[in-house]
C-alpha positions, 0 to 999 in steps of 0.5 A: 421401480425396479433397481434396473430402472432406478440404476439406469436413471442414476447413470443417465444423471451421471452422464448429464452431470459430466456434460454440465461440468464439461459446459461449465468448464468451457464457459470458464475458459470463455470468461477468462478470455473475456477478462484478458480482453477487458483488461486491455481495454481497461473496462470493468470486469462486472457488467450488471446490464450484460448480466441482466440481459442473460438472466432475462433470456434464460428466464424467458426460455425457462419451461420448467420444472425449475421456477424463474426465481430458481433459474435467477439464483442458479445462473447468478451463482454461476455468473458470480463464480465466473467473475471470482475467476477473473479476479483470481486470475488477475490477482495471480498476475499482479506485479506485487504479488510474491506469487510471481516474485519469489525473492524479496525486492531490495530497494537500492537508494543513492550511496548504495543504502538498501531497503529490504535487505539484511539491514533496518532502515531508520527514516527521521525528520520533522513533520513539516519543513518550517525554516532553515534553522529548524531543518539544519538543526534536525539534519545535524542531529540525524548525521550525528546519530548515524541516520541516512534518510531525513523526512520532511513535508513541504506540501501538507494535505491537512484536514482543515484548509486553514492549517498550515499547508507547508512551504511547497517548492521553497520547503523542498529546496531547504530540505535538499540544501540541509541533507547535502550539507549533512550527507543525507538522503531526503524523502518528501511527500508530493501531492500533485502530479504537476509537481513531480518533474520540479521535485525530482531535483530535491527528493531521493525518494517520493513519498505517496501519503495516506490520503493520497494512496486512492489518488491514481493519476498521482500513482500512475504518474510517479510510476513513470519516474526513475525514483524510489516510492514510499507508499503509505497506507490509506487511513482506512485502506484494506491491504488488498487496496493498499497492494493494488495502489502499489500495483498502480506504480508498478504497472507503469515501469517503477519497480522501486516501491517500498510500502509503509504501515502508518496506522488505520482509523478505528474506534480507538481514542487512546491513540491517533490511529491503530497501528496494524502490526498484523499488516507487516507479516501479511504484506511480507507474505503477499508481497515482495516489497519492502515494508516499513512502519510509521510509529509516529502517525500510527500511535501519535504517543511519545510513550509507546513509540519505541515498543511499537517500533520494536514490535514493528521489527520483530514482525518482520519490518524493514524499517521505522519512520518517526518525526523529529523537531528541535522544539515540538511545542512550537511545531506547525503541525503534529506538535504533540507527537513529534520527538525533540532531539534528545528524545529521538536520540534515546529513542534510537539508542534504546532501539539499536541496543534491543538486538531487533534493529539490524545494522 
């Protein structure tokens, strides 16, 4: 074969490569249009039956020189690239993404308390609302310490169905009355969409717990109310799954969303969970939402809560959550990991004097 013939074949190959690129690009544009339609219809982007039909037709039309297996492999890569393109395009439009929202979101709570601004937020209170005396004792201590937001569980999703499940609406009432008397805001977990309307009179911030991060109907429901939402990361959730859970809320119109890292489940036994400090800067980079850290559930150890809180704030966290009980030894839930009032005062004083906590 002469050089002229070789050059001619190579030129023809270049032409075909260009045609293939044009066809693949045209196919990609159609795939994007299909993705938009599927998004509006709420149907899955990946249709395995449709892929099988396309591959079967291509194989039946194959006349060589590629084998049928090669044809399947080549086009499966094209199909996967198309599916990835749909996912990438969808990711660019997420409401939680910093790509479409460059500035940090600042959630404004009643009383002009800001979350995500120039100051740090401390959220403290008992794991469970157990009685009026217990709740008022903690509320008085938090007010004296300068804390503005009190947490307290009224609905408690527990691992065992025989453990204390909370006081329900009575617990919310006790929390609200104690908070009102001491000038505090309230935050409590709601576990059932049917409880939301009734709970709005009692809570200033709705908490979605770790076990409910994937409760999509609950996420949709809180997305339709005008209340700030604190969303906890699931026990084994990836950061992508975490942000998509927040997207469920924001997609329904509620943009007052705050994220909270509370530790993830790993093989480690020396802590209750594993505090994922890296989640804080990643969430701050990928999302514009405020990020808090729960040092109680992430560690389960009183002796390391202070350094972990400092690390969280140093990593960029907008606030800290911690559990406080007048007498942790008698607590009906999480007895070992709750601070007593004296321990909390020491913790908060040391944290503020570290220079990391922002006033």
